[in-house]
C-alpha positions as CSV (number, residue, x, y, z in Angstrom):
1,X,9.5,-38.4,0.5
2,X,7.5,-35.8,-1.8
3,X,9.4,-33.1,-3.1
4,X,9.5,-29.7,-0.8
5,X,8.3,-27.7,-3.3
6,X,10.4,-23.5,-1.8
7,X,10.9,-20.7,-4.0
8,X,11.6,-17.2,-3.6
9,X,10.4,-13.8,-5.1
10,X,13.4,-12.7,-7.6
11,X,12.2,-9.1,-7.6
12,X,13.5,-7.7,-4.2
13,X,16.9,-9.7,-4.2
14,X,19.4,-6.7,-4.0
15,X,21.1,-8.1,-7.3
16,X,22.8,-6.1,-10.3
17,X,22.4,-9.2,-12.4
18,X,20.3,-12.5,-12.1
19,X,23.4,-14.3,-12.8
20,X,23.6,-13.4,-9.3
21,X,20.3,-14.0,-7.9
22,X,20.5,-17.7,-10.3
23,X,24.2,-18.6,-7.9
24,X,22.3,-17.4,-5.1
25,X,19.7,-19.7,-5.8
26,X,21.6,-22.3,-6.2
27,X,23.9,-21.9,-3.1
28,X,20.1,-22.2,-1.4
29,X,19.0,-25.2,-3.2
30,X,16.1,-22.8,-4.7
31,X,15.1,-24.1,-7.7
32,X,11.5,-22.2,-8.2
33,X,10.7,-18.5,-9.0
34,X,9.0,-16.2,-9.6
35,X,9.5,-13.6,-12.5
36,X,8.4,-10.3,-13.2
37,X,7.1,-9.1,-15.7
38,X,8.3,-5.9,-15.8
39,X,12.4,-7.5,-15.3
40,X,11.6,-8.6,-19.2
41,X,9.3,-5.3,-20.5
42,X,11.1,-2.4,-19.8
43,X,12.0,0.6,-23.0
44,X,15.2,-0.6,-24.0
45,X,14.5,-4.4,-24.2
46,X,13.3,-6.9,-26.7
47,X,10.8,-8.8,-24.3
48,X,10.8,-11.8,-26.2
49,X,14.7,-12.1,-26.4
50,X,15.4,-10.8,-22.5
51,X,12.5,-14.0,-21.7
52,X,15.2,-16.8,-24.0
53,X,17.7,-15.7,-22.2
54,X,15.9,-15.4,-18.9
55,X,15.3,-18.9,-19.6
56,X,18.0,-20.5,-20.7
57,X,20.3,-20.2,-17.6
58,X,17.3,-20.8,-15.0
59,X,16.8,-24.5,-16.8
60,X,20.7,-24.9,-17.4
61,X,20.8,-25.0,-13.4
62,X,17.8,-26.7,-13.2
63,X,15.6,-23.4,-11.4
64,X,11.9,-23.6,-13.1
65,X,9.7,-20.2,-13.1
66,X,6.6,-21.5,-11.1
67,X,4.4,-17.6,-12.1
68,X,5.6,-14.7,-14.3
69,X,4.0,-11.9,-12.2
70,X,1.9,-10.0,-15.5
71,X,1.1,-6.6,-13.3
72,X,-1.6,-5.6,-14.9
73,X,-3.7,-3.4,-13.2
74,X,-7.9,-3.3,-14.7
75,X,-9.0,-0.5,-12.4
76,X,-9.7,1.6,-15.5
77,X,-10.7,4.8,-16.7
78,X,-11.9,4.4,-20.3
79,X,-12.5,1.3,-22.4
80,X,-9.1,2.1,-24.5
81,X,-7.4,1.9,-21.1
82,X,-8.7,-1.4,-21.0
83,X,-7.8,-2.8,-23.9
84,X,-3.6,-1.3,-23.4
85,X,-4.1,-3.8,-20.2
86,X,-5.2,-6.8,-22.8
87,X,-2.1,-6.2,-24.5
88,X,0.2,-5.9,-22.6
89,X,-1.7,-9.6,-21.3
90,X,-1.3,-11.0,-24.6
91,X,2.6,-10.0,-24.4
92,X,2.9,-11.0,-21.3
93,X,1.5,-14.9,-22.6
94,X,3.5,-15.5,-24.7
95,X,6.3,-14.4,-22.2
96,X,5.0,-16.6,-20.2
97,X,5.9,-20.0,-23.1
98,X,9.0,-18.8,-23.5
99,X,9.8,-19.1,-19.8
100,X,8.2,-22.2,-19.4
101,X,5.3,-21.4,-16.9
102,X,2.4,-21.9,-17.2
103,X,0.8,-19.6,-14.1
104,X,0.5,-15.6,-14.6
105,X,0.2,-14.0,-10.9
106,X,-2.2,-11.5,-11.3
107,X,-3.8,-7.7,-9.8
108,X,-6.8,-6.6,-9.3
109,X,-5.9,-2.8,-10.1
110,X,-5.4,0.2,-8.0
111,X,-7.6,3.3,-7.0
112,X,-7.1,5.9,-9.4
113,X,-8.0,10.0,-9.6
114,X,-11.8,9.3,-12.2
115,X,-12.6,6.0,-11.4
116,X,-15.8,6.1,-8.6
117,X,-15.0,3.0,-6.0
118,X,-18.1,1.5,-6.7
119,X,-17.1,0.9,-10.2
120,X,-13.9,-0.7,-9.4
121,X,-15.7,-4.9,-9.1
122,X,-17.7,-4.6,-12.6
123,X,-14.1,-3.2,-14.3
124,X,-12.0,-6.2,-12.2
125,X,-14.4,-8.7,-13.0
126,X,-14.8,-8.1,-16.8
127,X,-11.0,-7.7,-16.6
128,X,-11.1,-11.6,-15.2
129,X,-13.2,-13.1,-17.4
130,X,-11.5,-11.6,-20.3
131,X,-8.4,-12.7,-19.0
132,X,-9.8,-16.1,-18.2
133,X,-11.0,-16.9,-21.7
134,X,-7.4,-15.4,-22.7
135,X,-5.6,-18.2,-20.6
136,X,-7.6,-21.1,-22.0
137,X,-6.5,-19.9,-25.5
138,X,-2.6,-19.5,-24.1
139,X,-3.0,-22.8,-22.0
140,X,-2.1,-20.6,-19.3
141,X,-3.4,-20.1,-15.6
142,X,-3.9,-17.5,-13.5
143,X,-3.7,-17.0,-10.3
144,X,-4.9,-13.0,-7.9
145,X,-3.6,-11.4,-5.4
146,X,-4.3,-10.6,-2.4
147,X,-3.0,-7.4,-2.7
148,X,-3.5,-3.3,-2.5
149,X,-6.4,-2.1,-0.9
150,X,-9.0,-4.1,-3.6
151,X,-8.3,-7.5,-4.1
152,X,-6.6,-7.8,-0.3
153,X,-11.0,-7.6,1.4
154,X,-10.5,-11.1,0.8
155,X,-14.4,-11.4,0.9
156,X,-14.6,-9.5,-2.7
157,X,-11.7,-12.0,-4.0
158,X,-13.5,-15.3,-3.0
159,X,-16.3,-13.3,-4.5
160,X,-14.9,-12.3,-7.5
161,X,-13.5,-16.3,-7.7
162,X,-17.2,-17.7,-7.3
163,X,-18.3,-15.4,-10.1
164,X,-15.6,-16.7,-12.7
165,X,-16.0,-19.5,-11.4
166,X,-12.9,-21.4,-14.1
167,X,-10.8,-23.0,-13.6
168,X,-8.5,-21.7,-14.6
169,X,-8.2,-18.8,-12.6
170,X,-7.2,-18.9,-8.5
171,X,-5.1,-17.4,-5.8
172,X,-1.6,-16.8,-4.6
173,X,-2.5,-16.3,-0.7
174,X,-0.3,-13.9,0.4
175,X,0.4,-14.7,3.8
176,X,0.7,-11.1,5.3
177,X,-1.2,-8.6,3.0
178,X,-4.6,-9.1,4.6
179,X,-3.0,-8.1,8.0
180,X,-1.0,-5.2,6.4
181,X,-4.8,-4.3,5.3
182,X,-5.7,-4.0,8.3
183,X,-7.8,-8.3,9.1
184,X,-6.7,-8.3,12.7
185,X,-4.1,-11.6,13.4
186,X,-5.8,-13.2,15.0
187,X,-8.6,-13.5,12.5
188,X,-5.7,-15.3,9.7
189,X,-6.8,-18.7,10.6
190,X,-9.9,-18.0,8.7
191,X,-8.7,-16.4,6.1
192,X,-6.3,-18.9,5.5
193,X,-9.4,-21.2,5.7
194,X,-11.6,-20.2,3.5
195,X,-8.9,-18.7,1.0
196,X,-6.9,-21.7,0.8
197,X,-9.5,-24.6,-1.4
198,X,-8.9,-21.6,-4.5
199,X,-4.2,-21.9,-3.5
200,X,-2.8,-22.4,-7.2
201,X,0.3,-20.3,-5.7
202,X,2.1,-18.2,-2.0
203,X,3.8,-15.5,-1.1
204,X,4.7,-16.9,2.3
205,X,5.4,-13.5,3.9
206,X,6.3,-12.4,7.8
207,X,6.1,-8.8,9.5
208,X,4.7,-6.9,12.0
209,X,1.6,-3.5,11.1
210,X,-0.2,-2.5,8.9
211,X,0.4,0.3,6.1
212,X,2.5,2.3,7.1
213,X,3.7,0.5,9.8
214,X,4.3,-2.4,8.4
215,X,7.2,-4.4,8.4
216,X,9.1,-6.9,6.9
217,X,10.7,-10.1,8.8
218,X,11.7,-13.5,8.5
219,X,9.8,-15.9,7.7
220,X,9.0,-16.9,11.7
221,X,10.3,-13.8,13.5
222,X,7.1,-11.8,12.5
223,X,3.1,-12.0,14.4
224,X,1.2,-13.9,10.8
225,X,1.0,-18.0,12.1
226,X,2.2,-18.7,9.5
227,X,2.0,-22.3,10.4
228,X,-1.1,-22.0,10.5
229,X,-1.4,-21.3,6.7
230,X,0.8,-24.1,6.3
231,X,-2.1,-26.3,7.8
232,X,-4.9,-25.1,6.1
233,X,-3.2,-25.2,2.5
234,X,-1.5,-28.7,3.7
235,X,-5.4,-30.0,4.4
236,X,-6.6,-28.9,0.9
237,X,-3.3,-30.4,-1.2
238,X,-1.5,-28.2,-1.8
239,X,0.5,-29.5,-4.9
240,X,2.2,-25.8,-5.5
241,X,5.3,-23.8,-4.7
242,X,6.0,-22.1,-1.6
243,X,7.2,-19.3,-2.7
244,X,9.2,-16.8,0.0
245,X,8.5,-13.1,-0.2
246,X,10.8,-11.4,2.2
247,X,10.3,-7.7,2.7
248,X,13.3,-7.2,4.9
249,X,16.6,-5.6,5.6
250,X,19.6,-7.3,4.4
251,X,17.7,-8.7,1.5
252,X,19.7,-12.0,0.1
253,X,21.0,-13.0,4.2
254,X,17.1,-13.0,4.8
255,X,16.2,-14.9,2.2
256,X,18.4,-17.3,3.6
257,X,17.2,-17.7,6.5
258,X,13.8,-17.7,5.6
259,X,14.2,-20.9,3.4
260,X,15.4,-22.3,6.3
261,X,12.9,-22.2,9.0
262,X,10.4,-22.6,5.7
263,X,11.9,-26.2,4.8
264,X,11.6,-27.0,8.9
265,X,7.6,-26.2,8.6
266,X,6.5,-28.0,5.5
């Protein structure tokens, strides 16, 4: 039987120490994790040393990093601001190698004062093209998240993927975020079918409501048609990690229940 690659996102847990998170993973038989770059890149830290320490602990427990979340933003006011983003991405690439992962989760960016909305598309496209070039040099892959109010427009997200036209760039499919953005629940299966051929990684997330009314739920207990998302991915021969993102209360017990649901449904 093929291995079920079940994973979780580290940065939504309530543990203060990374070792506690690793213990939880072992107890719940979860052997893939997504790490956020801000876990390593802090004002008082040495990111490379932090990455080496985490990698040693994870390897000791046979846990693999499915992807490293870059925390980038291509919607910038000036070329100098964009260069800061690119320098950060170069560091994130080095950290990915130290964590023994070949994939980065990347974002498009967020609206901000001083950047006109009609500039978002070109700024994000330029950032993606430069990051793909970097990924080619570093032998890494990229998963563009549907996040925020720009790349949650799935048609725009798809347009970016097609324009870049690189095997290095795919999608990080977040099952809840499209609904959070405002798409009807009934429309979600169509979105999943559209994006599944391009999906490199998942954020399996359930919940109810949109924007300020959003509430995170255990998988299978919200209104998101998760089984449609799973079917769309399986029909497109998805081989990546089924990564859970839980944003409800009682983090550890909620994540455990999510793992139990997922094991029964993939």
